[in-house]
N, C-alpha and C positions, 0 to 999 in steps of 0.2 A: 362415716363416710364420704369419699367426696371423688367427681371425675372432674378430670379435665378437662377441657372439649377445643379444640384447637385446630381452625378451618382453613386448611391453606389451600383448599380446591380452587378456591377464584367461583365457586358455587353457592349460590345462598341455598341453605339448608335452614330447617329448626333446628338450631345448636339445645335450646334448652330444652326441646322433646326428647333429643336423643338423653344428655347429662340425666333426665329423671327414668327413660326407659332403662339406660343404664343402672340407678341406683335404683331401682324396682329390684329388677334379675339380681344382682349383688343380695339386696336384702330377700327374696323372696328364695335363693340358695343359700341362707343362712353363712352367709360369708362375714367376717369377722367384720363390726363394727368402724373398724379405723380403719377398713380396706381402703384403697386409694388406687385409681385406676386413672391411664388417657385415653382420651379417644379423640383420633386425630383424623382428618379429612384432604385429602390428595389429589393434586392431576393424575392423569395419566400416566406422564412421563413420570412420574416419582414412584409411582404406582410398580411402574413396568421396572425400574430400578431396586426398589426394596423386593418385588415378587424375585426376578434372575436372582439376588446376591441372596437374599435367605432360603429360597423354596429351589433355586437353580433352573427355573424356568421362566421362558421369554414372557416377553406381554405382558400387559397390565391383569390384575385379576379385583375382583369389588370388595374382598375384605381378608387381612392377614390378622394373625394374633400374635402376640411377642409374649408369652409367659413368662415373670418374673421366677429366677431358680429358688430364691428367698422368700419364702411365703410366711416367714414368723423372724422378720430384720428385724432389727430393732431402729428408731427414727433418731434424727438429731437428739432428741430430749432425753434418750432411755427408754422413751415408752414406746409400747409393743405395739408396730402398726405391722399391716398389712397389702405390701404392694402386690398387686395383684397382675399388672403390667399393661399392655398398649393396643389397644385396637385400632387397624388405619382401614380404613371406608374411601373408597372411592367414587363420590357422587354421578360422574359421566359415566361407568360401566353400570351402575344400581339404575341411571335413567334407562340406559339400549335395556338391561333386564325386567324392569318392571312393564315396560313395554311390550317385551315378548309374552309376558306372563301376564299380560290385560290388568294388569292396576296400574295405581301410581306411586311417583317415585315415593316420598315419602313414606308406603307402606313397604318397597324395598331397602328402604336405608335401616327401617327397625326390624326387619325381619334379618338383614344383614351385623345391625348391633348387636342383637339377642345372640345371632350365631356366632359372631367372635366373643365376648365375653362367653359364652358357656367354653371354646377351645381354651379360652383364661382359665376355666376351670376344670380342665383336664377330660371335657369331653372329643370325642370323635367320632368319624362316620365312613372308618375305609373296610369294616366288617358291617355285615348285614346289620346283627344285632345289638350293634352299636350305633348305628344311622338310625334305625327303631328310636332308641333308649332318646340320642339327641333331638335329633327332629320330632320327636312327639313332647319334648323337653320343653324345645322349640313353639312350639305351639301352643303350648297352657301358657308357657310364658306371655307371648303375643294378645293371646286371649284374654287372661288377665288383665294385662296391662291396660290393652283397648277398654275392657270394661270400668278399669280404677277411672279410665280418664275421660270417662263416656260422664259419670258423673257427678 
C-alpha cells in the first residue's frame, strides 16, 4: 500500500504520522495491499474553491474525499492495483475545530484523516444508521491507532 502526502497548506503538520494513520486504516479495513491513496493538505482559499466546485457549497470545509470510480483498475505495468482516491484536509479549519472541541490540532487532523479515508471506502453519515456505523468505525480505528502508536 502507498500513501502520498502533499502539504500545500503552508502549515507544519506531522505528515509522516498522517501517512501511517491512512495506511493503518486501509490495512484495518482489508483494502487491497496494492492500494494507493493521496492525502493533500491545502490552505483555506484552495479548500473553498474545491468545496464550491465539487460540493456546490461556499467557503472552506475541513475534509473532502474524492473516491476513484474504478477501484479495480490496471496499473501501467498491467498488475492489478486499487486506486482508492484523494483525501483533502485543511489544517487551519482543523485548528479552529480543535479549539472548539477542546483538543489539539494533531488529534483533529487524525480524526479528519480517518473520516476522509472512510468516505473513500464508501462510508457516509447522511442517515442516522449510517452515521452510527461510520462514527463508530472511526472511533474504533482512532483508538486502535493510538494504542499501536503508543507501544
